[in-house]
C-alpha positions as a Markdown table, in Angstrom:
| # | Residue | x | y | z |
|---|---|---|---|---|
| 1 | Met | 56.7 | 44.8 | -37.4 |
| 2 | Val | 56.1 | 45.9 | -33.8 |
| 3 | Pro | 54.8 | 49.4 | -33.4 |
| 4 | Arg | 57.1 | 51.8 | -31.6 |
| 5 | Arg | 56.1 | 53.2 | -28.2 |
| 6 | Arg | 56.7 | 56.8 | -27.8 |
| 7 | Phe | 58.2 | 58.0 | -24.6 |
| 8 | His | 56.5 | 60.9 | -23.0 |
| 9 | Ala | 58.3 | 62.7 | -20.2 |
| 10 | Pro | 56.1 | 63.5 | -17.2 |
| 11 | Glu | 54.8 | 67.0 | -17.1 |
| 12 | Pro | 57.1 | 69.2 | -15.0 |
| 13 | Glu | 55.8 | 70.3 | -11.7 |
| 14 | Pro | 54.9 | 74.0 | -11.7 |
| 15 | Leu | 57.3 | 76.3 | -9.9 |
| 16 | Asp | 56.2 | 77.3 | -6.4 |
| 17 | Leu | 57.4 | 80.9 | -6.5 |
| 18 | Glu | 57.0 | 81.5 | -2.7 |
| 19 | Arg | 59.1 | 78.4 | -2.0 |
| 20 | Ala | 61.8 | 79.4 | -4.5 |
| 21 | Leu | 62.0 | 82.9 | -3.0 |
| 22 | Ala | 62.0 | 81.7 | 0.6 |
| 23 | Gly | 65.3 | 79.9 | 0.0 |
| 24 | Arg | 66.9 | 83.2 | -0.7 |
| 25 | Leu | 65.4 | 85.1 | 2.2 |
| 26 | Arg | 67.7 | 85.5 | 5.1 |
| 27 | Val | 67.6 | 87.2 | 8.5 |
| 28 | Glu | 70.5 | 89.5 | 9.5 |
| 29 | Thr | 71.0 | 91.0 | 12.9 |
| 30 | Arg | 72.2 | 94.6 | 13.1 |
| 31 | Arg | 72.6 | 97.0 | 16.0 |
| 32 | Asp | 69.0 | 98.1 | 15.6 |
| 33 | Gly | 67.5 | 94.6 | 15.5 |
| 34 | Ala | 66.8 | 91.7 | 13.1 |
| 35 | Trp | 66.1 | 92.3 | 9.4 |
| 36 | Asn | 64.7 | 90.2 | 6.7 |
| 37 | Val | 66.9 | 90.6 | 3.6 |
| 38 | Gln | 65.9 | 89.3 | 0.2 |
| 39 | Pro | 68.0 | 89.8 | -2.9 |
| 40 | Gln | 66.2 | 91.1 | -6.0 |
| 41 | Ser | 67.6 | 90.0 | -9.3 |
| 42 | Ala | 68.2 | 92.5 | -12.1 |
| 43 | Ser | 65.5 | 90.9 | -14.2 |
| 44 | Ser | 63.0 | 91.3 | -11.4 |
| 45 | Ala | 63.8 | 95.0 | -10.8 |
| 46 | Val | 61.1 | 96.7 | -12.9 |
| 47 | Lys | 60.7 | 100.0 | -11.1 |
| 48 | Val | 63.0 | 102.8 | -10.0 |
| 49 | Tyr | 63.5 | 102.9 | -6.2 |
| 50 | Val | 65.4 | 105.4 | -4.0 |
| 51 | Cys | 68.1 | 103.8 | -1.8 |
| 52 | Pro | 67.7 | 104.9 | 1.8 |
| 53 | Gly | 71.4 | 104.4 | 2.3 |
| 54 | Cys | 72.8 | 106.8 | -0.2 |
| 55 | Gly | 69.7 | 108.6 | -1.5 |
| 56 | Gly | 70.5 | 107.6 | -5.1 |
| 57 | Asp | 68.2 | 105.9 | -7.6 |
| 58 | Ile | 68.2 | 102.1 | -8.0 |
| 59 | Glu | 67.5 | 102.0 | -11.7 |
| 60 | Val | 65.3 | 99.5 | -13.5 |
| 61 | Gly | 67.4 | 96.3 | -14.2 |
| 62 | Thr | 69.7 | 96.8 | -11.2 |
| 63 | Ala | 70.1 | 93.9 | -8.8 |
| 64 | His | 69.6 | 95.1 | -5.2 |
| 65 | Val | 68.2 | 93.9 | -1.8 |
| 66 | Val | 64.8 | 94.4 | -0.2 |
| 67 | Thr | 64.8 | 94.6 | 3.6 |
| 68 | Trp | 62.1 | 94.8 | 6.3 |
| 69 | Arg | 62.1 | 94.3 | 10.1 |
| 70 | Ala | 62.0 | 90.8 | 11.3 |
| 71 | Asp | 61.3 | 91.8 | 14.9 |
| 72 | Gly | 59.0 | 94.8 | 14.8 |
| 73 | Ile | 56.6 | 95.2 | 17.6 |
| 74 | Met | 53.6 | 96.2 | 15.4 |
| 75 | Gly | 53.4 | 92.8 | 13.6 |
| 76 | Ala | 54.6 | 91.1 | 10.4 |
| 77 | Asp | 52.1 | 93.0 | 8.2 |
| 78 | Asp | 53.3 | 96.3 | 9.4 |
| 79 | Asp | 57.0 | 95.2 | 9.0 |
| 80 | Leu | 56.4 | 94.1 | 5.5 |
| 81 | Ala | 54.6 | 97.4 | 4.6 |
| 82 | Gly | 57.8 | 99.2 | 5.7 |
| 83 | Arg | 60.1 | 97.3 | 3.4 |
| 84 | Arg | 62.8 | 99.3 | 1.6 |
| 85 | His | 64.9 | 98.7 | -1.5 |
| 86 | Trp | 68.7 | 99.2 | -1.0 |
| 87 | His | 71.8 | 99.0 | -3.2 |
| 88 | Ala | 73.5 | 95.8 | -2.0 |
| 89 | His | 76.6 | 97.7 | -1.2 |
| 90 | Cys | 74.8 | 100.4 | 0.8 |
| 91 | Trp | 73.0 | 97.7 | 2.8 |
| 92 | Arg | 76.4 | 95.9 | 3.5 |
| 93 | Ile | 78.0 | 99.1 | 4.9 |
| 94 | Arg | 75.0 | 100.3 | 6.8 |
| 95 | Thr | 75.7 | 100.7 | 10.5 |
């Protein structure tokens, strides 16, 4: 009798979180300039934020968007430090 060979699937490649998130990041142009917009899933929303559009709370577990300047004059680090969490609807209707 010939011994059976066991098939072992290759170990999956670890998830590169930055690369995965970068695919969702987009730049939107508004009257006041260019903005980075990144959706935040409900499962990733682990804190309460105040939406600058309506002033209401974005509760834990609520999908929303995070935005920050894409063209600020003080540099990328300053832009990222100024990021804000918005209800998706409030961001869409923002003028």
